[in-house]
N, C-alpha and C positions, 0 to 999 in steps of 0.2 A: 681541469679538476676544480680549480678555485672558483671559476665562474659557475659551475654546477652547484657548488656548496654555498654560493652567495645568495641564499634565499632564506628569509626569516620565516620560521614556522609558527611564530607566536599567535596564539588564539586557536590553534588546531587541537582537537581532541581525537581520541581513538576512532570516533565515528563522525563527529560533527564539530562545530565550534564550541567554545566554552561559554558558560552562562553569565560570566561577569564581564564588565566593560574593560576592554583593552584597546589600545591605540597602536596597532601594528605599524602604521606609517611613521608615527613619532619615534617608536622604538627602533625601527629600521634606520631612520635618519640618525638617531643617537649612536647606534652601534655600527654604522657605516655599511649596512646591507644595501645592495642595489635593487633587490626585488623582495616582494612579499609573496608567500605561498598563495596560490590561486584558490585552493580548496583544502579542507581538512583531511579528506581521505588521501589525497596525493601527498600532503605534507607528512603524514605519519607512516605511509606505506612506501614512500620512495626511498630507495637506497642507491640511486644512480650516482649521487655525489660520492658515496663510499666506493662504488665500483669504478668510478672515474679515477679516484685516487689510486686504487689498487692497480688499475690498468696503467696509469702513468708510472707508478713505481715498478711495475712489471717490465715495462719497456725500458726504463732506466737500468734495471737489474740485468736485462738481456744484453744491453749495450755494454755494461760493465763486465759481464761474463765474457763477451766476445773480446774485449780489450785484454782481459785477464788471460784468455786462451792464447792470444798473440804473445803475451809475455812468457807464458809457459813454453810455447813452441820456440820462440827466439832464444830462450834461455837454455833449451835442450840441445843435445847432440843430434844431428851434426851441425846445427846452426851456430851455437855459441856466439851469438851476435850481441848479447847484452849480459850485464852482471847485475843481479839484484842485491841490494844492500843487505848486510847481515841482519839488520833490524826487521826485515820483511821475509827472511828465509831461515831455514835450519839446515844443519848437516844431516846427511843420511845416516841411519843407524848401522848400515853395513858398508857404506862407502863414505867415510868421513870427508873426503875431498870434494864430494858432490854437494851442491847447494840446492835444496828443494824449494820451489817457489810457493811456499805454504800459503801466504796471504792471497796470491792470485788463484790458487786452487780453491781456497775457501770462498772467494768471491764467486767463482763458477758455481759452487754448491749452493750458496745463498740464493742465486737466481732461481733454482728449482723450487726452493721453499716458497719464494715470493709468487712464482707462477701458480703453485699449489693453493695459496691463499686466495688468489683471484678466482681460480677455477672452483674452489670449494664454496665461496660465497655466491658465485653465479648459480651453482647447483642448488644451493639453499633457496635462493630467490625465485627460481624458475616456476615453482608450482604454488606459490602463496597467493591467497586471495587479497583483494585490496583492504586497506586499513592496516592497523598494527597487529602483528602476530609475534609471539614470543621467540619464534625461530630467528627473528631479525637481530637478536642479541649476539648472534654469531659475528656480526659485522665488527664489533668492538675488538674482539680477540684478533681478528684478521688485520685490522688497521694497526693496532699496537705492535703486533708481531712483525708486520711488514716494515713499519718505521724502525723498530729495533734491529731489524736485519739490514735494511738498506743504508741507513745513515752511517753505521760503522764501516760498511763496505766502501762507501764513497770516500770516507776519511782515510781508510787504509790504502785504497788504490791511489789516492792523491799522494800519499806518502811514498808509495812505490815509484810513481812517476817523478816525484821531486828528487828522488835519490838514485834513480836508474842510471847506470853507466852503459852507454851505447858504444860499441866498438865500430866506429864509422868505417875503418879500413876493412873489417870483416864484412860489414853490410855492403860496402861497395863491391867487394869480391863476390859475394853471393849474387848481387844484382847483375854483375858482369858475366855470369855463367851462361847467359843466353835465355834462361827460362822466363825472365820478366818480359822479354820481347818475342816470345815464341809465336804469338798471333801475328806479329808483323811479317 
């Protein structure tokens, strides 16, 4: 995603170049861009760099969701193979002895939101003509929302993993039941 965004669009206008003298090569060097946009129409109509970011964030969210699901499963009955810190769980409203894996469940939910942002922008971009169209302003809301959704999820799951208590004896017992070697 970074490589796709590493293109300086300086000098591009909505249809052609700008009428005043600019030195894109010098500005690119000063701002540490590795490439300069090849033409104005592509520079103003391309949102591949945004879609690449959203795709990378979506894949990260999907992986985080899968890890969160493992936490939820291994925290649940009949597994009871780990304990989530009170900082990352709450008691049940009807079963106070139960610890709900709230943060892990929220991480799963955030992945759906992030997938939706990628899908939404892909749908917006699919029928647009070249050069700039106002529809493209939808990219900003998607990027900011995905960043606001993904970063706290990463931080929260990092906290869960840092404080997670794994019952090694229980895990060994579960692994010894024969299911893990069923294909053998």
